[in-house]
C-alpha positions, 0 to 999 in steps of 0.5 A, spaced: 523 491 527 526 486 522 521 481 524 515 486 522 519 488 516 520 481 513 512 480 514 510 486 511 515 484 505 512 477 505 505 480 505 506 486 500 512 484 495 511 485 488 512 478 485 517 478 480 518 471 481 512 467 482 510 460 482 502 461 483 501 463 476 501 471 477 504 475 472 511 478 473 511 485 476 504 484 479 502 486 486 498 481 490 496 483 498 489 482 502 488 484 509 494 487 510 494 493 515 496 500 513 502 500 517 505 494 512 502 498 506 506 504 508 513 500 510 512 497 502 511 504 500 517 507 503 521 501 501 519 503 494 520 510 494 525 511 499 521 517 502 521 519 509 514 518 511 511 523 516 505 520 519 499 523 522 498 519 529 490 518 526 492 514 520 494 507 524 489 508 529 483 507 523 484 499 524 482 499 516 485 493 512 489 494 505 488 489 499 491 490 492 491 485 486 494 489 480 500 489 475 505 494 476 511 495 471 515 498 476 517 501 483 513 508 481 507 505 478 507 500 484 508 506 489 502 509 485 497 503 486 499 503 494 497 510 494 491 509 490 489 503 495 490 507 501 486 513 499 480 509 497 480 504 502 482 507 508 482 515 507 489 515 508 492 521 503 499 521 501 503 528 499 509 529 497 513 535 501 519 535 498 524 530 494 526 526 501 519 526 505 511 525 504 506 527 509 501 521 510 494 524 513 487 521 514 481 524 512 475 522 514 470 526 510 473 521 504 468 515 501 471 509 503 471 502 500 473 497 504 478 492 502 475 485 501 480 480 504 480 475 498 479 478 491 481 476 484 480 483 481 484 488 480 484 495 484 488 498 479 482 501 474 477 506 475 
C-alpha cells in the first residue's frame, strides 16, 4: 500500500519545485489509472471516498496538465478530469465523505498519454 501511494504520488503530485520548467503549483500526470487519481484526490481533500465497484473496472486512464493555485483548485481539476475522461462522478455526501460513481451515459473524452495542453479550460 505504501509503495502504491508513493507511485501515485510520484505520478500525480503537484509540482511545486520542478526542474522540468513546469510552473509552480502545476499538476502534470499522464496515463494514470482512476485509483491513482482518486488516491491523490483523497489526500488533497481529506475526504473518505465511498467508491462504486464499477469505477475502477472501466480501465480508463486520466491525464491532466494544468495550473492549480492550491489544494482546492487541484481537487476540482481532478474531479473535472475524472468526469470528462472516465465518466467518474464525485459527489460530496457531507463534510467528511464523498461518493464516487461511474456513469456510462456521460460522453467520454479519452485521456491523451502525452499532452502538453491544459485540460483546465473549457
